[in-house]
Residue frames as a rotation matrix with the C-alpha (Angstrom) as fourth column:
MET 1
0.455 -0.670 -0.587 -6.21
0.869 0.478 0.128 3.35
0.195 -0.569 0.799 -13.81
ALA 2
0.940 -0.223 0.258 -4.27
-0.288 -0.924 0.251 5.71
0.182 -0.310 -0.933 -11.85
PHE 3
0.524 -0.791 -0.316 -0.46
0.807 0.580 -0.113 5.77
0.273 -0.195 0.942 -11.38
THR 4
0.922 -0.384 0.049 2.17
-0.377 -0.861 0.340 7.74
-0.089 -0.332 -0.939 -9.49
GLU 5
0.593 -0.794 -0.137 5.85
0.295 0.372 -0.880 7.88
0.749 0.481 0.455 -9.92
ARG 6
0.867 -0.445 0.223 8.57
-0.441 -0.481 0.758 7.88
-0.231 -0.756 -0.613 -7.58
TYR 7
0.517 -0.821 -0.243 12.33
-0.360 0.049 -0.932 7.57
0.777 0.569 -0.270 -7.84
ILE 8
0.817 -0.485 0.311 14.73
-0.230 0.220 0.948 5.56
-0.528 -0.846 0.068 -5.77
ASP 9
-0.144 -0.988 0.060 18.16
0.090 0.048 0.995 6.06
-0.986 0.148 0.082 -7.13
ALA 10
-0.801 -0.151 -0.579 18.03
-0.518 -0.310 0.797 5.42
-0.299 0.939 0.170 -10.81
VAL 11
-0.784 0.612 0.107 14.82
0.617 0.746 0.252 3.14
0.075 0.263 -0.962 -10.70
VAL 12
-0.690 0.702 0.178 11.43
-0.680 -0.713 0.172 4.67
0.248 -0.002 0.969 -11.49
ILE 13
-0.920 0.388 0.059 8.78
0.313 0.816 -0.486 3.00
-0.236 -0.429 -0.872 -9.55
LEU 14
-0.652 0.758 -0.010 5.30
-0.539 -0.455 0.709 3.25
0.533 0.467 0.706 -11.07
ASP 15
-0.893 0.415 0.172 2.60
0.057 0.485 -0.873 2.61
-0.446 -0.770 -0.457 -8.43
LEU 16
-0.793 0.596 -0.129 -0.36
-0.207 -0.064 0.976 1.45
0.574 0.801 0.174 -10.32
SER 17
-0.740 0.644 0.194 -3.93
-0.032 0.254 -0.967 1.35
-0.672 -0.721 -0.167 -9.07
GLY 18
0.232 0.918 -0.320 -7.06
-0.790 -0.014 -0.612 -0.15
-0.567 0.396 0.723 -10.79
GLN 19
0.627 0.119 0.770 -7.44
0.216 0.923 -0.319 -2.73
-0.749 0.366 0.552 -13.48
LEU 20
-0.369 -0.810 -0.456 -4.88
-0.433 -0.284 0.855 -3.21
-0.823 0.513 -0.245 -16.12
THR 21
0.347 0.553 0.757 -6.77
0.487 0.584 -0.649 -3.66
-0.802 0.594 -0.067 -19.41
GLU 22
0.067 -0.308 0.949 -6.45
0.995 -0.046 -0.085 -2.35
0.070 0.950 0.303 -22.93
LEU 23
0.625 0.263 0.735 -7.35
0.326 -0.943 0.061 1.17
0.709 0.202 -0.676 -22.25
SER 24
0.912 -0.378 0.158 -5.43
-0.316 -0.405 0.858 1.64
-0.261 -0.833 -0.489 -18.97
GLY 25
0.396 -0.831 0.391 -2.53
0.639 0.555 0.532 -0.44
-0.659 0.040 0.751 -20.49
ASN 26
0.356 -0.261 0.897 -2.28
0.806 -0.400 -0.436 2.11
0.473 0.879 0.067 -23.39
GLU 27
0.886 -0.105 0.452 -1.90
-0.276 -0.902 0.331 4.95
0.373 -0.418 -0.828 -20.85
MET 28
0.696 -0.666 0.270 0.83
-0.051 0.329 0.943 2.94
-0.717 -0.670 0.195 -19.00
TRP 29
0.382 -0.570 0.727 2.56
0.898 0.416 -0.145 2.15
-0.219 0.708 0.671 -22.25
GLU 30
0.598 -0.104 0.795 2.67
0.391 -0.828 -0.403 5.80
0.700 0.552 -0.454 -23.29
ARG 31
0.899 -0.289 0.328 4.16
-0.437 -0.584 0.684 6.78
-0.006 -0.759 -0.651 -19.93
ILE 32
0.579 -0.696 0.424 6.80
0.285 0.660 0.695 4.10
-0.764 -0.282 0.581 -20.14
ARG 33
0.321 -0.494 0.808 7.82
0.936 0.038 -0.349 5.19
0.142 0.869 0.475 -23.59
GLU 34
0.784 -0.135 0.605 8.11
-0.119 -0.991 -0.066 8.81
0.609 -0.020 -0.793 -22.28
LEU 35
0.797 -0.545 0.259 10.30
-0.290 0.030 0.956 7.64
-0.529 -0.838 -0.134 -19.44
ALA 36
0.385 -0.692 0.611 12.49
0.739 0.628 0.245 5.62
-0.553 0.357 0.753 -21.88
ALA 37
0.513 -0.058 0.856 12.69
0.699 -0.552 -0.456 8.62
0.499 0.832 -0.242 -24.24
ALA 38
0.805 -0.204 0.557 13.80
-0.432 -0.845 0.314 10.90
0.407 -0.494 -0.769 -21.30
GLY 39
-0.145 -0.984 -0.105 16.72
-0.639 0.174 -0.749 8.42
0.755 -0.042 -0.654 -20.48
ASP 40
0.093 0.178 0.980 15.09
-0.917 0.398 0.015 6.39
-0.387 -0.900 0.200 -17.70
ARG 41
-0.262 -0.341 -0.903 16.29
-0.733 0.679 -0.043 2.78
0.628 0.650 -0.428 -18.06
GLN 42
-0.922 -0.047 -0.384 15.05
0.215 0.764 -0.609 0.99
0.322 -0.644 -0.694 -14.88
ILE 43
-0.312 0.898 0.310 11.29
-0.793 -0.426 0.436 0.70
0.524 -0.110 0.845 -14.31
LEU 44
-0.987 0.116 -0.111 9.61
0.158 0.821 -0.549 -1.21
0.027 -0.559 -0.829 -11.54
LEU 45
-0.361 0.925 0.118 5.84
-0.437 -0.280 0.855 -1.61
0.824 0.257 0.505 -11.90
ASN 46
-0.957 0.114 0.268 4.14
-0.240 0.213 -0.947 -1.94
-0.165 -0.970 -0.176 -8.47
LEU 47
-0.544 0.736 -0.403 1.05
-0.153 0.386 0.910 -4.07
0.825 0.556 -0.098 -8.96
ALA 48
-0.979 0.094 -0.182 0.02
0.204 0.335 -0.920 -4.10
-0.026 -0.937 -0.347 -5.35
ASP 49
-0.358 0.867 -0.347 -3.30
-0.158 -0.423 -0.892 -2.13
-0.920 -0.264 0.288 -6.08
VAL 50
-0.382 0.365 -0.849 -4.02
-0.916 -0.024 0.401 -3.81
0.126 0.931 0.343 -9.38
PRO 51
-0.202 0.401 0.894 -6.62
-0.550 0.709 -0.442 -6.62
-0.811 -0.580 0.077 -8.79
TYR 52
0.570 0.579 0.583 -7.19
0.239 0.563 -0.791 -7.48
-0.786 0.590 0.183 -12.32
VAL 53
-0.359 -0.703 -0.614 -5.00
-0.557 -0.367 0.745 -7.95
-0.749 0.610 -0.259 -15.31
ASP 54
0.712 0.647 0.271 -6.49
-0.161 0.527 -0.834 -9.00
-0.683 0.551 0.480 -18.65
SER 55
0.426 -0.539 0.727 -4.78
0.825 0.561 -0.068 -10.44
-0.371 0.629 0.683 -21.82
SER 56
0.662 -0.110 0.741 -4.34
0.476 -0.701 -0.530 -6.91
0.578 0.704 -0.412 -23.17
GLY 57
0.840 -0.302 0.451 -2.68
-0.509 -0.729 0.458 -5.68
0.190 -0.614 -0.766 -20.00
LEU 58
0.528 -0.674 0.517 -0.38
0.180 0.684 0.707 -8.61
-0.830 -0.280 0.482 -19.92
GLY 59
0.550 -0.264 0.792 0.46
0.834 0.144 -0.532 -7.82
0.027 0.954 0.300 -23.59
THR 60
0.768 -0.250 0.589 1.30
-0.075 -0.950 -0.304 -4.27
0.635 0.190 -0.749 -22.59
MET 61
0.788 -0.529 0.315 3.58
-0.381 -0.018 0.925 -5.40
-0.484 -0.848 -0.215 -19.82
VAL 62
0.370 -0.655 0.658 5.46
0.694 0.666 0.273 -7.73
-0.617 0.356 0.702 -22.23
ALA 63
0.543 -0.229 0.808 5.65
0.658 -0.482 -0.579 -4.84
0.522 0.846 -0.111 -24.88
SER 64
0.883 -0.273 0.382 6.98
-0.423 -0.815 0.397 -2.44
0.203 -0.512 -0.835 -22.18
PHE 65
0.577 -0.714 0.396 9.60
-0.015 0.475 0.880 -4.99
-0.817 -0.514 0.263 -21.15
VAL 66
0.366 -0.372 0.853 10.68
0.911 0.332 -0.246 -5.34
-0.191 0.867 0.460 -24.78
ALA 67
0.795 0.052 0.604 10.69
0.279 -0.915 -0.290 -1.68
0.538 0.399 -0.743 -25.29
MET 68
0.819 -0.496 0.288 12.95
-0.507 -0.391 0.768 -1.23
-0.269 -0.775 -0.572 -22.19
LYS 69
0.382 -0.738 0.556 15.34
0.421 0.674 0.606 -4.02
-0.823 0.003 0.568 -23.40
CYS 70
0.516 -0.145 0.845 15.68
0.842 -0.100 -0.531 -2.40
0.161 0.984 0.070 -26.71
VAL 71
0.649 -0.353 0.674 17.13
-0.159 -0.929 -0.333 0.70
0.744 0.109 -0.660 -25.12
GLY 72
-0.323 -0.880 -0.347 19.38
0.053 0.350 -0.935 -1.22
0.945 -0.320 -0.066 -22.85
GLY 73
-0.409 0.290 0.865 16.97
-0.850 -0.465 -0.246 -0.99
0.331 -0.836 0.437 -19.81
ALA 74
-0.891 0.093 -0.445 14.91
0.186 0.968 -0.170 -3.18
0.415 -0.234 -0.879 -17.67
LEU 75
-0.241 0.835 0.495 11.39
-0.773 -0.474 0.422 -3.63
0.587 -0.280 0.760 -16.37
LYS 76
-0.898 -0.047 -0.438 10.39
0.214 0.822 -0.527 -5.69
0.385 -0.567 -0.728 -13.34
LEU 77
0.083 0.994 0.070 7.22
-0.073 -0.064 0.995 -6.30
0.994 -0.088 0.067 -11.42
LEU 78
-0.900 -0.364 0.242 6.56
-0.202 -0.146 -0.969 -5.66
0.387 -0.920 0.058 -7.85
ASN 79
-0.756 0.583 0.299 3.72
-0.256 0.157 -0.954 -7.25
-0.603 -0.797 0.030 -5.69
PRO 80
-0.599 0.648 -0.470 1.64
-0.520 0.131 0.844 -8.90
0.608 0.750 0.259 -8.33
THR 81
0.140 0.768 0.626 -1.49
-0.977 0.211 -0.040 -10.38
-0.163 -0.605 0.779 -6.95
ARG 82
-0.293 -0.122 0.948 -1.91
-0.212 0.975 0.060 -14.17
-0.932 -0.184 -0.312 -6.61
ARG 83
0.615 0.617 0.491 -4.03
0.321 0.373 -0.871 -14.24
-0.720 0.693 0.031 -9.80
THR 84
0.766 -0.473 -0.436 -1.47
-0.643 -0.560 -0.522 -12.09
0.002 0.680 -0.733 -11.81
ARG 85
-0.268 -0.888 0.373 1.23
-0.830 0.410 0.379 -14.43
-0.490 -0.207 -0.847 -10.60
GLN 86
-0.009 0.314 0.949 -0.79
0.108 0.944 -0.312 -17.42
-0.994 0.100 -0.042 -11.83
LEU 87
0.901 0.418 -0.113 -1.32
0.023 -0.307 -0.951 -15.68
-0.432 0.855 -0.286 -15.15
LEU 88
0.433 -0.826 -0.361 2.34
-0.899 -0.424 -0.109 -15.14
-0.063 0.372 -0.926 -15.45
ALA 89
-0.309 -0.525 0.793 3.13
-0.549 0.779 0.301 -18.68
-0.776 -0.343 -0.529 -14.60
VAL 90
0.318 0.642 0.698 0.64
0.219 0.666 -0.713 -20.18
-0.922 0.380 0.071 -16.91
THR 91
0.996 0.017 -0.089 1.99
-0.080 -0.295 -0.952 -18.08
-0.042 0.955 -0.292 -19.85
ALA 92
0.430 -0.902 -0.018 5.68
0.903 0.430 0.009 -18.81
0.000 -0.021 1.000 -18.79
LEU 93
0.418 -0.341 0.842 6.43
0.215 -0.863 -0.456 -15.05
0.882 0.372 -0.288 -18.48
THR 94
0.994 -0.103 -0.034 7.80
0.005 -0.271 0.962 -15.31
-0.108 -0.957 -0.269 -14.94
THR 95
0.197 -0.963 0.183 11.25
0.862 0.259 0.436 -15.82
-0.467 0.072 0.881 -16.52
VAL 96
-0.243 -0.282 0.928 10.78
0.776 -0.630 0.012 -12.60
0.582 0.723 0.372 -18.52
LEU 97
0.192 0.398 0.897 8.75
-0.279 -0.854 0.439 -10.33
0.941 -0.334 -0.053 -16.20
GLN 98
-0.564 -0.527 -0.636 10.55
0.451 0.448 -0.772 -10.86
0.692 -0.722 -0.015 -12.99
PRO 99
0.469 0.800 0.375 8.03
-0.053 -0.398 0.916 -10.60
0.882 -0.449 -0.144 -10.12
PHE 100
-0.734 -0.665 -0.139 9.15
0.205 -0.021 -0.979 -9.45
0.647 -0.747 0.151 -6.55
ASP 101
0.311 0.828 -0.466 7.37
0.711 0.123 0.693 -9.35
0.631 -0.547 -0.550 -3.32
SER 102
0.385 -0.391 -0.836 9.81
0.699 -0.468 0.541 -6.93
-0.603 -0.792 0.093 -1.74
GLU 103
0.995 -0.075 0.070 10.62
-0.028 -0.855 -0.518 -3.41
0.099 0.514 -0.852 -3.01
ALA 104
0.526 -0.846 0.090 14.06
-0.674 -0.350 0.651 -3.84
-0.519 -0.403 -0.754 -1.46
LEU 105
-0.029 -0.464 0.886 14.83
0.293 0.843 0.451 -7.15
-0.956 0.272 0.111 -3.17
ALA 106
0.708 0.302 0.638 13.51
0.687 -0.084 -0.722 -5.63
-0.164 0.950 -0.267 -6.59
LEU 107
0.884 -0.458 -0.097 15.76
-0.467 -0.874 -0.135 -2.44
-0.023 0.165 -0.986 -6.18
ALA 108
0.152 -0.909 0.389 18.80
-0.483 0.275 0.832 -4.76
-0.863 -0.314 -0.397 -5.30
SER 109
0.193 -0.158 0.968 18.30
0.583 0.812 0.016 -6.79
-0.789 0.562 0.249 -8.41
PHE 110
0.953 0.044 0.300 18.63
0.274 -0.550 -0.789 -3.71
0.130 0.834 -0.536 -10.54
ARG 111
0.648 -0.745 0.158 21.71
-0.741 -0.570 0.354 -2.83
-0.173 -0.347 -0.922 -8.78
ALA 112
0.106 -0.524 0.845 23.10
-0.059 0.845 0.532 -6.43
-0.993 -0.106 0.059 -9.19
ALA 113
0.649 0.204 0.733 22.36
0.665 0.317 -0.676 -6.30
-0.370 0.926 0.070 -12.93
GLU 114
0.939 -0.324 0.114 24.32
-0.252 -0.875 -0.413 -2.98
0.234 0.359 -0.904 -13.24
ALA 115
0.332 -0.853 0.402 27.26
-0.768 0.004 0.641 -4.42
-0.549 -0.521 -0.654 -11.30
GLY 116
0.283 -0.150 0.947 27.24
0.163 0.981 0.107 -7.81
-0.945 0.124 0.302 -13.16
């Protein structure tokens, strides 16, 4: 899995590419921990180029969400595939891992959470 980072305001957008499995999930998890340790509190995972997420990858997303919550932050999802959305729905994780289809709406949700 490859990923690139970009910042919009205080939000770190991780553009992921490839399958999200145990091995690649560990790489993502380490980077999220580094970002949190550096003071980044808002992370948006762009899954547009992630065609496959297995149970380990899903677990890593949940662990990343919890880690961000523990430091007063937030982690949200952008552009999950249909299959990933189904996986989130079946596991009832759509209420925890908020999926967005629009980067603008996802960024606005971070701003709204800060204001509220």
